[in-house]
C-alpha positions as CSV (number, residue, x, y, z in Angstrom):
1,M,-46.0,78.8,39.6
2,K,-42.7,78.8,41.5
3,R,-43.0,75.0,41.8
4,L,-43.3,74.6,38.0
5,L,-40.4,77.0,37.4
6,K,-38.2,74.9,39.7
7,I,-39.2,71.7,38.0
8,A,-38.4,73.3,34.6
9,V,-35.0,74.4,35.8
10,V,-34.2,71.0,37.2
11,L,-35.3,69.4,33.9
12,A,-33.2,71.8,31.9
13,I,-30.2,71.1,34.1
14,L,-30.7,67.3,33.7
15,G,-31.2,67.7,29.9
16,G,-27.9,69.7,29.7
17,L,-26.1,67.1,31.7
18,G,-27.6,64.3,29.5
19,A,-26.6,66.2,26.3
20,A,-23.1,66.7,27.6
21,A,-22.7,63.0,28.5
22,Y,-24.3,61.6,25.2
23,G,-21.3,62.3,23.1
24,P,-18.7,60.3,25.2
25,I,-21.2,57.6,25.9
26,A,-22.2,57.2,22.3
27,K,-18.5,57.2,21.3
28,S,-17.7,54.6,23.9
29,W,-20.7,52.4,22.8
30,R,-19.6,52.6,19.1
31,A,-16.0,51.6,20.1
32,R,-17.3,48.7,22.1
33,N,-19.5,47.4,19.3
34,R,-17.1,48.1,16.5
35,P,-16.2,45.0,14.5
36,V,-12.7,43.5,15.1
37,W,-11.4,42.5,11.7
38,R,-9.2,39.6,10.7
39,T,-6.6,40.7,8.3
40,E,-3.8,39.3,6.1
41,E,-1.1,41.3,4.5
42,V,-0.1,41.7,0.9
43,T,3.2,39.8,0.4
44,Q,5.8,39.5,-2.3
45,G,7.1,36.1,-3.6
46,E,6.4,33.4,-6.1
47,I,3.1,31.8,-7.3
48,I,3.0,28.4,-9.0
49,S,-0.2,27.6,-10.8
50,V,-1.1,23.9,-11.0
51,V,-3.7,21.6,-12.4
52,N,-4.4,18.5,-10.4
53,S,-5.4,15.1,-11.7
54,T,-5.1,11.4,-11.2
55,G,-3.5,8.8,-13.4
56,T,-2.4,5.3,-13.8
57,I,1.2,4.1,-14.1
58,K,2.0,1.9,-17.1
59,P,5.1,0.7,-18.9
60,V,6.1,2.5,-22.1
61,L,5.8,-0.8,-23.9
62,E,4.0,-4.1,-23.0
63,V,5.0,-7.0,-25.3
64,S,2.6,-9.9,-25.3
65,V,4.2,-13.2,-25.8
66,G,2.1,-16.0,-27.2
67,S,2.3,-19.5,-28.8
68,F,1.9,-20.6,-32.4
69,V,1.7,-24.3,-31.6
70,S,-0.6,-26.3,-29.5
71,G,0.2,-28.8,-26.8
72,P,0.8,-29.1,-23.0
73,I,3.4,-26.9,-21.3
74,I,6.2,-29.2,-20.1
75,E,8.5,-26.6,-18.6
76,L,8.3,-23.1,-17.3
77,C,11.5,-21.2,-17.4
78,A,10.3,-17.7,-16.3
79,D,8.2,-16.3,-13.5
80,F,6.8,-13.0,-12.3
81,N,9.2,-10.1,-12.0
82,Q,12.0,-12.1,-13.7
83,V,14.5,-10.1,-15.8
84,V,14.8,-11.8,-19.2
85,K,17.0,-11.2,-22.3
86,K,15.9,-11.2,-25.9
87,G,15.8,-14.8,-27.1
88,E,15.7,-16.3,-23.6
89,V,13.4,-19.3,-23.3
90,L,10.3,-18.5,-21.2
91,A,8.5,-21.9,-21.5
92,R,8.5,-25.1,-23.6
93,V,5.6,-26.8,-25.3
94,D,5.6,-30.6,-25.6
95,P,7.4,-31.1,-29.0
96,Q,6.1,-34.6,-29.8
97,L,3.5,-33.5,-32.4
98,P,5.8,-31.0,-34.1
99,E,8.6,-33.6,-34.2
100,A,6.2,-36.1,-35.7
101,A,5.1,-33.5,-38.3
102,L,8.8,-32.9,-39.1
103,A,9.5,-36.6,-39.6
104,R,6.5,-36.9,-41.9
105,A,7.6,-33.9,-43.9
106,R,11.1,-35.3,-44.3
107,A,9.8,-38.6,-45.4
108,S,7.5,-36.9,-47.9
109,L,10.5,-35.0,-49.2
110,A,12.5,-38.2,-49.6
111,T,9.6,-39.7,-51.6
112,R,9.4,-36.7,-53.8
113,E,13.2,-36.7,-54.4
114,A,12.9,-40.3,-55.5
115,D,10.1,-39.5,-57.8
116,V,12.4,-36.9,-59.4
117,E,15.1,-39.5,-60.0
118,R,12.6,-41.9,-61.5
119,A,11.1,-39.2,-63.8
120,Q,14.6,-38.2,-64.9
121,A,15.5,-41.8,-65.7
122,I,12.4,-42.3,-67.8
123,F,13.0,-38.9,-69.4
124,L,16.6,-39.9,-70.3
125,Q,15.4,-43.2,-71.8
126,A,12.9,-41.2,-73.9
127,V,15.6,-38.9,-75.1
128,R,17.8,-41.8,-76.2
129,D,14.8,-43.5,-78.0
130,E,14.2,-40.3,-79.9
131,K,17.9,-40.0,-80.9
132,R,18.0,-43.6,-82.1
133,A,14.8,-43.0,-84.1
134,L,16.3,-39.9,-85.7
135,A,19.5,-41.9,-86.6
136,L,17.5,-44.6,-88.3
137,Q,15.4,-42.0,-90.2
138,D,18.6,-40.3,-91.4
139,E,19.8,-43.7,-92.6
140,N,16.6,-44.5,-94.4
141,E,13.4,-42.6,-94.2
142,E,11.4,-45.7,-94.8
143,F,12.6,-47.3,-91.6
144,I,10.5,-45.0,-89.4
145,S,7.4,-43.2,-90.4
146,V,6.6,-39.6,-89.5
147,K,3.8,-40.7,-87.2
148,E,6.2,-42.9,-85.2
149,M,8.6,-40.0,-85.0
150,D,5.9,-37.9,-83.5
151,V,5.3,-40.5,-80.8
152,F,9.0,-40.4,-79.8
153,H,9.1,-36.6,-79.9
154,F,6.0,-35.9,-77.8
155,N,6.7,-38.7,-75.4
156,R,10.0,-37.0,-74.6
157,L,8.3,-33.6,-74.1
158,S,5.8,-35.2,-71.8
159,L,8.4,-36.8,-69.7
160,E,10.4,-33.6,-69.6
161,A,7.3,-31.9,-68.2
162,Q,7.0,-34.6,-65.6
163,V,10.6,-34.0,-64.4
164,K,9.8,-30.3,-64.0
165,Q,6.6,-31.2,-62.1
166,S,8.5,-33.6,-59.8
167,K,11.1,-31.0,-59.0
168,A,8.4,-28.5,-58.1
169,I,6.8,-31.1,-55.8
170,V,10.2,-31.5,-54.2
171,E,10.4,-27.7,-53.6
172,Q,7.0,-27.9,-52.0
173,A,8.1,-30.8,-49.8
174,E,11.2,-28.8,-48.8
175,A,8.9,-25.9,-47.8
176,D,6.9,-28.4,-45.7
177,V,10.1,-29.5,-43.9
178,E,11.0,-25.8,-43.2
179,N,7.5,-25.2,-41.9
180,A,7.7,-28.2,-39.6
181,L,11.1,-27.1,-38.4
182,T,9.8,-23.7,-37.7
183,N,6.8,-25.1,-35.7
184,L,9.2,-27.3,-33.8
185,G,11.2,-24.2,-33.0
186,Y,8.1,-22.5,-31.7
187,T,7.8,-25.1,-29.0
188,D,10.5,-23.0,-27.3
189,I,8.7,-19.8,-26.3
190,T,11.3,-17.1,-26.2
191,S,11.3,-13.4,-25.2
192,P,11.3,-11.0,-28.1
193,V,12.9,-8.2,-26.1
194,D,15.0,-7.5,-23.0
195,G,12.7,-6.7,-20.1
196,I,10.8,-7.8,-17.0
197,V,8.0,-10.4,-16.9
198,I,5.2,-8.4,-15.4
199,D,2.5,-11.0,-16.0
200,R,2.4,-14.8,-16.5
201,K,-0.8,-16.4,-17.6
202,I,0.1,-20.1,-17.8
203,D,1.1,-22.9,-15.4
204,Q,3.2,-26.0,-16.0
205,G,1.0,-28.8,-17.4
206,Q,-1.5,-26.4,-18.9
207,T,-2.5,-27.3,-22.5
208,L,-2.5,-24.7,-25.2
209,A,-4.9,-24.6,-28.1
210,A,-3.6,-22.3,-30.7
211,Q,-5.6,-23.4,-33.7
212,F,-8.1,-20.5,-33.7
213,Q,-6.5,-17.8,-31.6
214,T,-2.9,-17.2,-30.3
215,P,-3.0,-17.6,-26.5
216,E,-1.3,-14.9,-24.4
217,L,1.3,-16.5,-22.1
218,F,3.5,-13.7,-20.8
219,I,3.7,-9.9,-20.8
220,V,7.2,-8.6,-20.9
221,A,7.9,-4.9,-20.3
222,P,11.2,-3.6,-21.6
223,D,13.2,-0.7,-20.1
224,M,11.0,-0.1,-17.1
225,E,14.0,1.3,-15.2
226,K,14.5,3.9,-17.9
227,K,11.0,5.3,-18.3
228,M,7.5,4.7,-17.2
229,Y,4.3,6.4,-18.4
230,V,1.7,8.0,-16.1
231,I,-1.5,8.2,-18.1
232,A,-3.6,11.0,-16.6
233,A,-7.3,11.9,-17.4
234,V,-7.4,15.7,-17.6
235,D,-10.7,17.6,-17.6
236,E,-11.5,19.4,-20.9
237,A,-11.6,22.7,-18.9
238,D,-7.9,22.4,-18.1
239,I,-6.6,20.9,-21.3
240,G,-5.7,24.4,-22.6
241,L,-3.5,25.0,-19.6
242,I,-1.9,21.6,-20.1
243,Q,-1.0,22.5,-23.7
244,Q,0.6,25.7,-22.6
245,A,2.6,23.8,-19.9
246,Q,3.8,21.3,-22.5
247,K,5.0,24.1,-24.8
248,S,6.9,25.9,-22.0
249,E,8.2,22.5,-20.7
250,Q,6.8,22.9,-17.2
251,P,7.6,20.1,-14.8
252,V,5.1,17.6,-13.5
253,E,5.1,16.3,-10.0
254,F,3.2,13.3,-8.7
255,R,3.1,10.9,-5.7
256,V,1.9,7.3,-5.2
257,D,0.3,5.8,-2.2
258,A,3.2,3.2,-1.9
259,Y,5.6,6.1,-1.1
260,P,3.6,8.9,0.5
261,D,6.7,10.8,1.6
262,E,8.4,10.7,-1.8
263,L,7.8,13.1,-4.7
264,F,8.3,11.9,-8.2
265,T,8.9,14.2,-11.2
266,G,8.3,13.9,-14.9
267,K,7.4,15.8,-18.1
268,I,4.5,16.0,-20.4
269,E,5.3,13.8,-23.4
270,Q,1.9,13.6,-25.2
271,I,-1.6,15.1,-25.1
272,R,-3.9,12.6,-26.9
273,K,-6.9,13.8,-28.8
274,S,-9.0,10.7,-28.1
275,S,-11.6,12.0,-25.5
276,T,-13.5,9.9,-23.0
277,T,-16.9,10.9,-21.7
278,T,-18.0,9.6,-18.2
279,Q,-21.2,10.9,-16.7
280,N,-21.1,14.0,-19.1
281,V,-17.5,14.8,-18.0
282,V,-15.1,14.9,-21.0
283,T,-11.5,14.1,-20.3
284,Y,-8.4,13.7,-22.4
285,P,-5.4,11.4,-21.8
286,V,-2.2,13.2,-21.0
287,I,1.0,11.1,-21.1
288,V,3.6,11.9,-18.5
289,A,7.1,10.3,-18.8
290,A,9.0,9.6,-15.6
291,A,12.3,8.0,-14.8
292,N,12.2,4.8,-12.7
293,P,15.8,4.0,-11.9
294,E,15.0,2.2,-8.6
295,L,11.9,0.4,-10.1
296,K,9.7,1.9,-7.4
297,L,6.9,2.6,-9.9
298,Y,4.9,-0.5,-10.6
299,P,2.4,-0.9,-13.5
300,G,-1.2,-0.2,-12.3
301,M,-0.3,2.2,-9.5
302,T,-2.5,5.2,-9.0
303,A,-0.7,8.6,-9.2
304,N,-1.9,11.9,-7.8
305,I,-0.5,14.4,-10.3
306,S,0.1,18.1,-10.2
307,F,0.8,19.7,-13.6
308,Q,2.7,23.0,-13.1
309,T,1.2,25.3,-15.7
310,E,3.0,28.6,-14.9
311,K,5.4,30.1,-12.3
312,K,6.1,33.7,-11.5
313,E,8.6,35.1,-8.9
314,G,8.9,38.4,-7.1
315,I,5.3,39.4,-7.6
316,L,2.8,41.0,-5.2
317,R,0.4,38.4,-3.8
318,I,-3.2,38.9,-2.4
319,P,-4.5,36.3,0.1
320,N,-7.3,34.3,-1.5
321,S,-9.3,34.8,1.7
322,A,-9.3,38.5,1.1
323,L,-10.8,38.0,-2.4
324,R,-13.5,35.8,-0.9
325,F,-14.5,38.4,1.8
326,Y,-17.7,40.3,1.2
327,P,-18.8,42.9,3.8
328,K,-22.2,44.1,5.0
329,R,-23.5,47.4,3.6
330,S,-23.5,48.9,7.1
331,Q,-19.8,48.2,7.5
332,V,-18.7,50.1,4.3
333,R,-18.2,53.8,3.7
334,K,-20.9,55.5,1.6
335,E,-18.6,55.9,-1.4
336,D,-18.5,52.2,-1.9
337,H,-22.2,51.4,-1.4
338,D,-22.6,51.1,-5.2
339,I,-20.2,48.1,-5.3
340,L,-22.3,46.2,-2.8
341,D,-25.6,47.3,-4.5
342,G,-24.2,45.8,-7.8
343,K,-24.2,49.1,-9.6
344,D,-20.5,49.0,-10.2
345,D,-19.8,46.9,-13.3
346,S,-16.1,46.5,-12.4
347,S,-17.1,44.3,-9.6
348,A,-18.0,41.2,-11.7
349,Q,-18.8,39.2,-8.6
350,E,-21.5,37.1,-10.3
351,M,-21.0,34.3,-12.8
352,P,-22.5,34.9,-16.2
353,A,-25.9,33.5,-16.7
354,V,-26.4,30.4,-18.8
355,Q,-28.8,32.2,-21.1
356,H,-26.2,34.8,-22.1
357,S,-24.5,34.5,-25.4
358,A,-21.0,33.1,-25.8
359,A,-19.6,36.5,-26.4
360,E,-21.2,37.9,-23.2
361,R,-20.0,35.0,-21.2
362,T,-16.5,35.4,-22.5
363,K,-16.6,39.1,-21.6
364,A,-17.9,38.3,-18.2
365,S,-15.2,35.7,-17.7
366,R,-12.5,38.3,-18.4
367,K,-14.2,40.8,-16.1
368,R,-14.0,38.3,-13.2
369,R,-10.3,39.2,-13.0
370,H,-11.4,42.7,-11.8
371,R,-12.2,42.3,-8.1
372,H,-12.4,44.3,-4.9
373,V,-10.6,43.9,-1.6
374,W,-11.2,45.8,1.6
375,L,-9.0,48.0,3.8
376,V,-9.9,49.3,7.3
377,E,-10.3,53.1,7.1
378,G,-11.3,54.5,10.5
379,E,-14.7,53.1,11.5
380,W,-15.4,51.8,7.9
381,L,-14.1,49.6,5.2
382,R,-12.8,51.0,2.0
383,A,-12.9,49.1,-1.3
384,V,-9.8,48.8,-3.5
385,S,-10.2,47.7,-7.1
386,V,-7.6,45.2,-8.2
387,E,-6.9,43.1,-11.3
388,T,-5.9,39.5,-10.5
389,G,-3.7,37.1,-12.4
390,L,-2.1,33.8,-11.5
391,S,-3.4,31.8,-8.5
392,D,-2.4,29.0,-6.3
393,S,-4.1,27.5,-3.2
394,K,-3.2,30.4,-0.9
395,S,-2.5,33.5,-3.0
396,T,-3.4,35.4,-6.2
397,E,-1.2,37.6,-8.3
398,L,-1.8,41.3,-8.1
399,V,-1.7,42.6,-11.7
400,S,-2.8,46.1,-11.0
401,G,-4.4,48.0,-8.1
402,E,-3.5,50.6,-5.4
403,L,-1.9,48.1,-3.0
404,K,1.6,47.7,-1.8
405,K,3.5,45.1,0.1
406,G,2.5,45.0,3.8
407,D,-1.1,46.4,3.3
408,Q,-3.5,44.6,5.7
409,L,-6.5,43.3,3.8
410,V,-9.7,42.3,5.6
411,T,-10.5,38.6,5.4
412,G,-13.3,38.4,7.9
413,E,-14.7,39.5,11.3
414,K,-13.5,38.2,14.6
415,L,-16.0,36.7,17.0
416,K,-16.2,38.7,20.2
417,K,-15.9,36.9,23.5
C-alpha cells in the first residue's frame, strides 16, 4: 500500500512538473513554427494605366507613280530613298512610238485643213454661181427657170454644210494632235509630289505594257520627316479605354527594334471602325501620328506601343502582389473565416460564370473592385476590405479602405531554412 502511495505521489509530482512546463514549451513551439510573412508597404505616388499593343509604321501618304504609255524604259533618273521634287523626272520611256503617232496626227491635221480650204473654194464658187443666176433672173425671168434656181440654191447650201463638216474634222484632228502630244509628254514619268522614293519596281530596259492596266513603277512618300503613322491593332476589350485616352489627349509611347534604347512619342489621331477578326479575336485599327524629324522611322517597322489611358498622382498605392495573396484558413483569425469560406459577398474573388445574365456579369465585374488585403495581427492575419481603382504593372490605386501610407501588407509566406 505504501508502495502504491509513493508511486502516486511521484506521478503527481511529474504531472505537475509537466503541466508547469507545457505552457512555455507550447509557446516556444508555436513561435518556432509561426509563418514568417513577406510584406510590402502601402505607398503614395503616381499610377499610369496603359494598354499595350503592336503596330506597323507607315507613311501618311503613299503616292503610286505609273505609266500611261507603253514601251521600253530607256533611262532611270531616280532610285530607292532618293528625295525628289514635284515634276522631277523619275524615268523615261522610249518616245519613238508616241513621236510617230504625233507626226501622223499632225499630217492628218494638215490634210484636214487642206480639205477645209478646198471645200471653202467650192463653196465660194457656188455662192457666185447663185448670185449670177439671181442677176440674170432679175434681168429677165425667162433666162433661168425656177427649177434651175433651186439647183443653184441647194448646191450652195450643201457646200456650206461641207465646209462646216470639214472644219469639225479639223477640230478633231487638232484634238488628236493634242492627244499625241500628251502621250509624248507621258514618256517622261515625273513625280506628282515632293517626297522620298520608298519603292522602285522597274529596271532600265524593262518594257512596259500599259494597254490594259497602268503599271506601278515607283511609290513616293511625301513629308516623311514631318509625320508618320503607326497603325496599331487594338483588342475590342481595350477600345473603350483608347477612346477615353483620345478624348483626354493622353500621350502614346512606342519603341522599335532598330532603336531599342530610344523611346518615341505620338498621339492618337484616329480610331477606325473597320474591325478585323483573326482566330475569333476582334481588333480595331488605331492610328497614331508621330514626328520623324531624323527619318529614323522606316515604313514597315514593327512598333511596340503603350497607350497611356489615365494618370493619377499623389494617391495611395497597394502592391499588386498583396491583392493576389490568398491565405490558408488556419492562418486567419476567426472573424475573417467567412471571407475564405465564400460567405462574404464583398469579396468578389471569383469571375462571373458564363451562364449568368449580362446584368449579373456586369454587376460582378463592378464588385471585383472590392477586394481584401491582409495585415499581420499577432499570430493571425486580419482582412482589410478595400476598393481598388487604377492599376499599372506594380501597383493599384486605393479608392477606399482602412489603410494608410506605410502599412505592411502580406504578399506571401517566406520559406524557412
